C-alpha positions in Angstrom: 2.2 -20.7 -13.0 -1.2 -19.1 -13.0 -2.5 -16.3 -10.8 -2.1 -17.2 -7.1 -3.1 -15.2 -4.1 -3.6 -13.6 -1.8 -2.7 -11.0 -2.9 -2.9 -12.0 -6.5 0.5 -12.9 -7.9 2.0 -15.2 -10.5 5.1 -16.2 -8.6 5.8 -19.9 -9.0 5.4 -21.0 -5.4 6.1 -20.2 -1.8 9.8 -21.2 -2.4 10.5 -20.4 -6.1 14.2 -21.0 -5.7 13.5 -24.7 -5.0 12.7 -25.2 -8.7 16.2 -24.2 -9.7 19.5 -26.1 -9.4 22.4 -24.3 -7.7 26.0 -25.2 -8.4 28.7 -24.0 -6.0 31.9 -22.6 -7.6 34.6 -21.4 -5.2 37.1 -18.8 -6.2 34.8 -17.2 -8.8 32.5 -14.2 -9.2 30.3 -12.7 -11.9 31.2 -10.0 -14.4 28.7 -7.6 -12.8 25.7 -7.3 -10.5 22.2 -7.4 -11.8 21.9 -4.1 -13.5 19.0 -2.8 -11.4 20.8 -3.7 -8.2 24.2 -2.2 -9.0 25.8 0.2 -6.5 27.5 1.9 -5.0 26.7 0.5 -2.6 25.9 -2.8 -4.3 22.6 -4.2 -2.9 23.0 -7.4 -0.8 20.5 -9.9 0.6 20.3 -12.7 3.0 21.2 -16.1 1.5 17.7 -17.5 0.9 16.3 -14.1 -0.1 19.0 -13.8 -2.7 18.2 -17.2 -4.2 14.5 -16.3 -4.4 15.1 -12.9 -5.9 17.6 -14.3 -8.4 15.0 -16.9 -9.5 12.4 -14.1 -9.9 14.7 -12.0 -12.0 14.9 -14.9 -14.5 17.6 -14.8 -17.1 18.9 -11.4 -16.0 20.4 -13.1 -12.9 22.9 -15.9 -13.5 23.5 -16.7 -9.9 24.5 -15.3 -6.5 27.8 -14.5 -4.9 28.1 -14.8 -1.1 30.6 -14.3 1.7 32.1 -17.4 3.2 29.5 -17.4 6.0 26.6 -16.9 3.4 25.1 -14.1 5.5 25.3 -11.5 2.7 24.9 -12.2 -1.0 24.6 -10.2 -4.2 23.0 -11.1 -7.5 25.2 -11.5 -10.5 24.9 -11.4 -14.3 27.1 -12.3 -17.2 29.7 -15.1 -17.1 31.6 -16.4 -14.1 35.1 -14.9 -13.7 38.0 -15.7 -11.5 38.0 -14.0 -8.1 40.4 -13.8 -5.2 37.9 -12.2 -2.8 37.2 -15.5 -0.9 33.5 -15.3 -1.9 31.5 -18.3 -3.0 29.5 -18.3 -6.3 26.3 -20.3 -6.8 25.3 -20.5 -10.5 21.7 -20.9 -11.2 19.9 -23.3 -13.7 16.1 -23.2 -13.8 13.5 -25.1 -15.8 11.9 -23.4 -18.7 8.6 -23.1 -16.7 10.3 -20.5 -14.5 7.8 -17.7 -13.9 7.7 -14.2 -12.4 10.8 -12.3 -13.5 12.1 -14.6 -16.2 9.0 -16.4 -17.7 8.3 -16.4 -21.4 4.6 -16.7 -20.4 2.9 -15.3 -17.3 0.2 -18.0 -17.6 -1.2 -20.4 -20.2 -4.1 -18.3 -21.4 -5.2 -20.4 -24.4 -8.4 -21.3 -22.6 -9.4 -17.6 -22.5 -9.0 -17.0 -26.2 -12.7 -17.5 -26.9 -13.9 -15.2 -24.1 -15.8 -12.5 -26.0 -14.8 -9.8 -23.5 -11.1 -10.4 -24.1 -11.4 -10.3 -27.9 -11.5 -6.5 -27.7 -8.2 -5.2 -29.0 -6.8 -1.7 -29.5 -6.5 -1.7 -33.3 -7.0 1.9 -34.5 -6.5 3.4 -31.0 -4.3 6.4 -30.6 -0.9 7.1 -28.9 -0.2 10.7 -28.1 3.4 11.8 -27.3 3.4 15.1 -25.4 6.6 17.0 -26.0 8.1 20.5 -25.5 11.6 21.1 -26.9 14.0 18.2 -26.1 15.0 16.7 -29.5 17.4 14.2 -27.9 14.8 12.9 -25.5 12.1 12.7 -28.3 14.5 10.7 -30.4 15.1 8.1 -27.7 11.4 8.0 -26.8 10.2 7.5 -30.4 12.9 4.9 -31.2 11.7 2.9 -28.1 8.0 3.4 -28.9 8.1 2.6 -32.6 10.0 -0.6 -32.1 7.5 -1.9 -29.5 5.7 -5.0 -30.7 2.1 -4.2 -31.7 2.8 -0.5 -32.7 1.4 -1.2 -36.2 -2.1 -1.3 -34.6 -1.9 2.3 -33.4 -2.2 5.8 -34.8 0.7 7.9 -33.4 0.5 11.6 -32.8 3.1 14.1 -31.6 1.6 17.0 -29.5 4.0 20.0 -29.3 3.6 23.1 -27.2 6.6 25.2 -28.3 6.3 27.1 -31.6 10.0 28.0 -31.8 11.0 24.3 -31.3 8.3 22.9 -33.6 10.3 22.5 -36.7 13.3 20.8 -35.0 11.0 18.4 -33.1 8.9 17.5 -36.2 12.2 16.9 -38.1 13.4 14.4 -35.5 10.0 12.7 -35.3 9.9 12.3 -39.1 13.4 10.9 -39.3 12.7 8.2 -36.6 9.3 7.4 -38.1 10.8 7.0 -41.6 13.5 4.7 -40.3 11.0 2.6 -38.5 8.4 2.6 -41.3 5.7 4.2 -39.2 3.8 7.5 -39.6 3.8 10.1 -36.8 1.4 13.0 -37.3 1.9 16.2 -35.3 0.0 19.2 -34.1 0.9 22.4 -32.3 -0.8 23.4 -29.1 -1.3 27.2 -29.2 -0.4 29.1 -26.0 -3.1 29.7 -23.5 -5.2 32.6 -24.7 -6.5 34.8 -21.8 -9.1 36.5 -24.0 -11.0 33.2 -24.2 -11.5 33.0 -20.4 -13.0 36.3 -19.3 -14.3 34.7 -16.1 -10.8 33.9 -14.8 -9.2 36.3 -12.4 -5.7 37.8 -12.9 -3.8 35.3 -10.9 -5.5 32.3 -12.7 -4.5 33.8 -16.1 -1.0 34.4 -14.8 -0.8 30.8 -13.7 -1.5 29.5 -17.2 0.9 31.9 -18.9 3.8 32.1 -16.5 3.9 28.9 -14.4 5.3 25.7 -15.8 2.6 23.7 -14.1 0.0 25.8 -15.7 1.5 25.4 -19.2 1.7 21.7 -18.8 -2.0 21.5 -17.6 -3.0 23.5 -20.6 -1.1 21.1 -22.9 -2.8 18.1 -21.4 -6.2 19.6 -21.6 -5.7 20.4 -25.3 -4.3 17.0 -26.0 -7.3 15.3 -24.3 -9.8 17.5 -26.1 -8.1 17.0 -29.4 -7.9 13.3 -29.3 -11.3 12.5 -27.7 -13.5 15.3 -28.7 -12.2 16.5 -32.1 -10.8 13.2 -33.4 -13.3 11.1 -31.5 -10.9 8.2 -30.6 -12.5 5.9 -28.1 -9.2 4.9 -26.4 -5.8 6.6 -26.3 -2.4 6.1 -24.6 -0.6 9.2 -23.4 3.2 9.4 -22.9 5.8 12.1 -22.6 9.0 12.7 -24.5 11.3 11.6 -21.7 10.0 8.0 -21.4 11.3 4.8 -22.8 9.3 1.5 -22.8 9.5 -2.2 -22.1 9.1 -4.7 -24.9 5.6 -5.6 -23.6 4.5 -2.0 -23.1 1.7 -2.1 -25.6 0.9 -5.7 -24.6 0.0 -4.4 -21.2 -2.7 -2.1 -22.6 -4.0 -4.6 -25.1 -4.3 -7.3 -22.4 -6.3 -5.0 -20.0 -8.4 -2.8 -22.3 -11.4 -5.0 -21.9 -11.4 -4.3 -18.1 -12.2 -0.6 -18.7 -15.4 -1.6 -20.4 -16.3 -4.4 -18.0 -15.6 -2.5 -14.7 -17.0 1.0 -14.3 -14.8 1.5 -11.2 -11.7 1.5 -13.5 -10.8 4.7 -15.4 -7.3 3.9 -16.7 -4.4 1.6 -17.1 -0.9 2.9 -16.5 2.6 1.4 -17.3 4.0 3.2 -14.3 4.2 2.1 -10.6 5.4 4.8 -8.2 6.7 2.1 -5.9 8.3 0.0 -8.7 11.8 0.2 -7.4 14.2 -2.5 -8.4 15.0 -3.6 -4.9 11.4 -4.3 -3.9 9.7 -5.6 -7.0 10.3 -8.6 -9.1 7.0 -10.3 -10.2 6.7 -9.1 -13.8 3.4 -10.8 -14.3 1.5 -9.3 -11.4 -0.9 -6.4 -12.0 -2.7 -4.5 -9.3 -5.3 -1.7 -8.7 -4.5 1.7 -7.4 -6.6 4.7 -6.3 -3.6 6.9 -6.9 -3.4 8.1 -10.5 0.1 7.3 -11.6 0.5 9.0 -15.1 3.8 8.4 -17.0 2.4 6.3 -19.8 -1.3 5.7 -19.3 -4.4 4.7 -21.2 -7.7 6.6 -20.9 -11.0 6.1 -22.6 -13.3 8.8 -24.1 -16.0 7.7 -21.7 -13.8 8.5 -18.8 -12.7 11.9 -20.3 -16.3 12.9 -20.7 -16.7 12.7 -16.9 -13.3 14.1 -16.1 -13.6 17.2 -18.3 -16.8 18.3 -16.4 -14.8 18.2 -13.1 -11.7 20.0 -14.3 -11.3 23.2 -12.2 -10.4 26.7 -13.6 -6.8 26.4 -12.4 -5.5 23.0 -10.9 -2.6 24.9 -9.3 -0.9 21.9 -7.7 -0.5 20.4 -11.2 -2.9 18.5 -13.6 -1.7 15.1 -12.2 -2.5 15.9 -8.6 -5.9 17.2 -9.7 -6.5 13.9 -11.5 -5.7 12.1 -8.3 -8.3 14.2 -6.6 -10.9 13.4 -9.3 -10.2 9.7 -9.1 -10.8 9.8 -5.3 -13.9 11.9 -5.6 -15.5 9.4 -8.0 -14.0 6.3 -6.3 -12.1 5.3 -9.5 -8.9 3.4 -10.0 -6.1 2.5 -12.4 -4.6 -0.9 -13.2 -0.8 -0.8 -12.8 2.0 -3.4 -13.1 4.2 -4.4 -10.1 7.2 -3.9 -12.3 6.9 -0.7 -14.5 6.6 -0.8 -18.3 7.8 2.8 -18.7 11.0 4.4 -17.5 11.9 8.0 -16.9 15.3 8.4 -18.5 15.9 12.2 -19.0 18.2 14.0 -16.7 16.3 17.3 -17.0 12.7 18.2 -17.4 9.5 19.3 -15.6 9.6 16.1 -13.4 13.4 15.9 -13.0 15.1 19.1 -11.8 17.4 17.8 -9.0 20.0 15.0 -8.5 17.7 13.4 -5.9 14.9 13.1 -8.4 17.2 11.7 -11.0 18.5 9.1 -8.4 14.9 8.2 -7.6 13.9 7.6 -11.2 17.1 5.7 -11.9 16.2 3.3 -9.1 13.0 2.2 -10.9 12.8 -1.2 -12.5 11.8 -1.8 -16.1 10.2 -5.1 -17.1 12.1 -7.4 -19.5 9.4 -9.9 -20.5 9.1 -10.5 -24.2 5.8 -9.7 -25.8 3.9 -12.8 -26.9 1.1 -10.9 -28.6 0.7 -10.9 -32.4 -0.7 -8.2 -34.5 -4.1 -9.9 -34.6 -6.3 -11.8 -32.2 -6.7 -11.3 -28.4 -3.6 -10.3 -26.5 -3.3 -12.4 -23.3 0.2 -11.3 -22.2 -0.7 -11.4 -18.5 -3.0 -14.4 -18.6 -6.4 -14.3 -16.8 -6.6 -10.7 -15.5 -10.2 -11.0 -14.4 -8.9 -11.0 -10.8 -8.6 -7.2 -11.3 -12.3 -6.8 -11.6 -13.5 -4.9 -8.5 -15.5 -7.7 -6.8 -12.8 -10.3 -7.4 -10.1 -8.0 -6.3 -11.9 -7.1 -3.1 -12.3 -10.8 -2.4 -8.5 -11.3 -2.8 -7.8 -8.4 -0.5 -10.2 -9.6 2.2 -8.6 -13.1 2.0 -5.1 -11.6 2.2 -5.9 -9.8 5.4 -7.6 -12.8 6.9 -4.7 -15.1 6.3 -1.9 -12.6 7.0 0.3 -12.6 10.1 -0.2 -9.2 11.8 2.7 -7.3 13.2 3.6 -3.7 13.9 6.5 -1.6 12.8 8.6 -2.7 15.9 8.1 -6.2 14.7 9.7 -5.3 11.4 13.0 -4.5 13.0 15.8 -6.2 14.9 15.9 -5.5 18.6 18.4 -2.8 19.6 19.9 -1.1 22.6 19.9 2.7 23.2 22.9 3.9 25.2 22.7 7.5 26.5 25.3 9.6 24.7 24.5 13.2 25.9 21.7 14.0 28.3 19.9 17.3 27.9 21.3 17.8 24.3 20.0 17.9 20.8 21.7 16.9 17.6 23.9 19.6 15.9 22.0 18.8 12.7 18.8 16.8 12.6 18.2 14.4 9.7 14.6 13.1 9.8 11.7 12.5 12.3 11.1 8.8 12.4 7.9 9.0 14.3 6.8 8.7 18.0 8.2 5.8 20.1 7.4 5.1 23.7 10.9 3.9 24.5 14.4 5.0 23.2 15.1 1.3 22.4 12.2 1.2 19.9 13.6 4.3 18.4 17.0 2.8 18.2 15.7 -0.2 16.2 14.0 2.1 13.7 17.3 4.1 13.3 19.2 0.9 12.5 16.5 -0.2 10.1 16.5 3.0 8.0 18.3 1.4 5.0 20.9 4.1 4.7 18.7 7.1 5.5 20.1 7.7 8.9 23.8 8.8 8.4 24.9 8.0 12.0 23.7 5.7 14.8 23.0 8.6 17.0 19.5 10.0 17.5 17.4 12.4 19.6 14.6 11.1 21.9 12.5 12.9 24.4 10.3 11.9 27.2 7.7 14.0 25.4 7.4 11.0 23.1 5.0 12.7 20.7 7.9 14.9 19.6 9.3 12.0 17.7 12.6 10.2 17.2 15.1 12.0 15.1 18.3 10.9 13.4 21.4 12.9 13.9 23.1 13.8 10.6 26.5 14.1 12.3 28.0 13.1 15.7 29.0 16.6 16.6 27.4 17.9 19.8 24.5 20.3 19.4 22.8 22.8 21.7 21.6 22.1 25.3 17.9 21.3 25.5 16.1 20.2 28.7 13.7 17.8 27.0 15.9 16.1 24.4 18.8 13.6 24.9 21.1 12.1 22.4 21.4 8.2 22.3 23.4 5.8 20.3 21.7 2.8 18.7 23.4 -0.6 18.7 22.0 -3.9 17.4 21.7 -6.6 20.0 24.2 -9.5 19.3 22.4 -12.2 17.3 19.1 -10.3 17.1 17.3 -10.5 13.9 13.9 -9.2 12.7 11.4 -12.0 13.2 10.2 -12.1 9.6 9.5 -15.4 7.8 9.8 -14.9 4.1 7.2 -17.6 3.5 4.5 -15.5 5.1 2.5 -12.5 4.2 2.7 -9.8 7.0 0.0 -7.2 7.6 0.9 -3.9 9.2 -1.6 -1.4 10.3 -0.2 2.1 9.8 -1.1 5.8 9.7 -0.3 8.3 7.0 2.0 10.1 9.4 4.2 6.9 9.7 4.5 6.3 6.0 7.7 8.3 5.5 9.5 6.4 8.2 8.1 3.0 7.2 9.1 3.4 3.6 12.7 4.1 4.6 12.8 1.3 7.2 11.6 -1.2 4.6 14.0 0.1 1.9 11.2 1.2 -0.4 12.6 4.7 -0.7 16.2 4.7 -2.1 18.8 6.4 0.2 19.7 9.9 -0.9 16.2 10.6 -2.3 14.6 12.3 0.7 12.1 15.0 -0.4 12.8 14.3 -4.0 9.0 14.2 -4.5 6.1 15.0 -2.3 5.7 12.5 0.6 2.2 11.2 -0.2 1.4 7.5 -0.3 1.6 6.2 -3.9 0.4 3.1 -5.7 -2.0 2.5 -2.8 -5.4 0.8 -3.0 -7.5 2.9 -0.7 -4.5 3.1 1.7 -3.5 -0.6 1.2 0.1 -0.9 -0.1 1.6 -4.3 -1.1 5.4 -4.4 -1.2 8.4 -6.3 -0.1 11.0 -5.6 2.5 14.2 -4.8 0.6 16.5 -6.8 2.8 14.6 -10.0 3.4 12.2 -9.8 0.4 9.4 -10.7 2.8 5.9 -9.8 1.5 4.1 -7.1 3.4 0.6 -5.6 3.2 0.4 -2.2 4.8 -3.1 -1.2 5.7 -4.3 2.4 6.5 -6.1 2.6 9.8 -8.3 5.4 8.4 -9.2 3.7 5.1 -12.8 3.6 3.9 -12.3 -0.1 3.2 -12.9 -2.3 6.3 -9.9 -4.5 5.8 -8.7 -4.2 9.3 -10.4 -5.6 12.5 -12.4 -2.9 14.3 -9.8 -2.6 17.1 -7.2 -1.4 14.7 -9.3 0.9 12.6 -9.8 4.6 13.3 -13.4 5.6 12.5 -15.4 8.7 12.3 -16.9 9.4 15.7 -20.7 9.3 16.1 -20.7 12.7 17.7 -18.6 14.4 15.0 -20.4 17.2 13.2 -19.2 19.1 10.2 -19.5 22.9 10.2 -18.1 25.5 7.8 -16.1 28.2 9.6 -16.2 31.9 8.8 -13.8 33.2 6.2 -10.3 33.4 7.8 -11.4 31.6 10.9 -9.7 28.5 12.4 -11.7 25.4 13.2 -10.7 25.6 16.8 -12.5 28.9 17.1 -15.5 27.8 15.0 -16.0 24.7 17.2 -15.5 26.6 20.4 -18.1 29.1 19.4 -20.6 26.2 19.3 -19.4 25.0 22.7 -17.7 22.1 21.0 -14.0 21.3 20.2 -12.2 20.7 17.0 -10.5 17.3 16.7 -7.4 17.0 14.5 -8.0 13.3 14.0 -11.6 13.7 12.9 -10.5 16.3 10.3 -9.3 13.4 8.2 -13.0 12.4 7.8 -14.0 15.7 6.3 -10.8 15.9 4.1 -12.7 14.7 1.0 -14.6 16.2 -1.9 -18.1 14.8 -1.2 -18.0 16.3 2.3 -16.9 19.7 1.1 -19.5 19.7 -1.7 -22.3 19.2 0.9 -21.5 22.8 2.2 -20.0 24.6 -0.8 -20.7 25.0 -4.5 -17.3 24.2 -6.0 -15.0 22.0 -8.1 -12.5 20.1 -6.1 -8.7 20.2 -6.3 -5.5 19.4 -4.3 -3.3 21.7 -2.3 -0.9 21.8 0.7 -1.2 24.1 3.7 -2.2 24.4 7.4 -5.8 25.3 6.7 -7.1 22.3 4.8 -9.7 21.1 3.9 -11.3 24.4 2.8 -13.2 26.4 0.3 -11.3 29.3 -1.4 -13.7 32.2 -0.8 -11.4 35.1 -1.9 -12.5 36.0 -5.5 -9.0 37.1 -6.6 -7.2 34.1 -5.3 -5.6 31.7 -7.8 -7.7 28.9 -6.4 -10.9 30.9 -6.2 -14.2 28.9 -5.9 -12.3 25.6 -5.4 -12.8 23.1 -2.6 -9.3 22.0 -1.6 -8.2 18.7 0.0 -4.8 17.4 0.7 -2.9 14.1 0.5 0.2 15.5 2.0 -0.3 18.2 4.8 -1.2 17.2 8.4 -4.6 18.1 9.8 -4.5 21.1 12.1 -7.5 22.6 13.9 -5.7 25.9 14.5 -4.8 26.6 10.8 -6.5 29.5 9.1 -6.0 31.8 6.0 -7.8 35.0 5.1 -8.6 33.7 1.6 -10.3 30.4 2.7 -13.3 29.1 4.6 -12.5 25.9 6.4 -14.7 22.8 6.8 -14.4 21.8 10.5 -14.8 18.5 12.4 -16.4 19.4 15.8 -16.9 16.9 18.7 -18.4 17.2 22.1 
């Protein structure tokens, strides 16, 4: 198959389903849907999209089952079984060269075996399992990890942070290790000792001793220090006790370790993809770069840690992982991640899973099923020639992708719709979500219908004050009178379909503020998972997000209009204004007042261009971290504050000139 682009991918061809034979069998169905696409409701696709996706799923998908008109099809697995539903089954038979989801090989890489760079393997590297108290989860995790091909090359450590649970956890680890014929050594992380940090204020000490995020940050700091500084490992993989792994989990790291030496812009490789949902991913061979640190099974080098440890703030109060994302952005570093994840969050309870929405979100994630073809010796070339991930080559692929893509906007991603007035001068009894600003109610209606199950009804609120947004109604019950709102009902125009050609790559310029609505419209966010995790843009490459529409499986490249990368033509980019000046406000002062005092005005849009660590460090002596709030970006000038002496940026909160806080000093964007 080879690596094709743009963007780089190992899919067989533009029409992969053409390489398979399809046999029609009336009056039959399959035993079950493809596991990752099971319902309720069971995921369905257009006819050709279903064939393409079934091909990419490889042996997991045995064929497709469609209605008599072939407008809606689902992917089946197992054996054909009799059915009286009137549906039509098409069984699939593909040649052994099938790639993407079902390939034995991603690419014939024999020609690369003598490349000196790729001969670097991970023999003698470390794997650290961070755990707290869940013996059942640890057992599942270790059973998965210790049966992964290539595990004999690694030294495995168990890092524990609960003294009262240490004995039980070590006993479980020893039993699994003995059964698998592998040694697992353990250590205990002592609780945070306030006496060793006399410079910390009371709230910072309390964060480490009383807050879960503080305890986890302390655990990770100790684990990093222990493995890289005390034990002097050059490379280590870090996982948590509630993860299980694909068969080629270790092959991913072995295939890409050389990239971390060859490319100084790469700091890590991760098995996790935050957008790796089953409905929108399928190419198990494709790897990509992200400037968003993913965690959940990642490889880090000692060289990277030597830089990171000097940047670590006194108290990364948003969590160690959000701080890592800040550090990566500050230093313009990235991670390599797979399109289809190699780790899977299975536990129903834990620090990352504490609600049904979060559990549903993690359950919707895919897990790769490719076998590992890497032996215990010699270079591991599981993913073929991965040199396309080197910074210069990857940027070339991205530039070419944008150049050859068909540009559209979010209205071009939806079918045309009508908006009939349901109740003038009224608002919804219960609002669901703000889908963004639309100039016409008809455009809002199209977005409502495209929300992939996120809008419970076809009714929505729209206002002539279009900047107020378009909002789904959770119920059809009438709400309160409001002179500026009206309730409409969305209906799809007969025969209207979104003008997307599955053979093309579409580029869409977007703003951060539109991401939430776009991700739901495209089926990226599973229904019922609203607000399960913070609504920042994940798995992005400087704001560029490659994904597929869940319904049509059309390839999309979303491009941030404010990105520092000049992928978009100038007429679509939002740039820093020539007359914009940065000024620190007074402590507790808003940017509106600071700029007005200079006979200038603060610009909400231009605040995005000072919302970064290098800009803040031009004006304040600080270490950088992440937070949410109305007064960002800022420097925390209050000595007793939990975030004291930190410069704070945000990936989540909107920019607001009027925001202020008595503990902070804002950095302002003033224009004439």
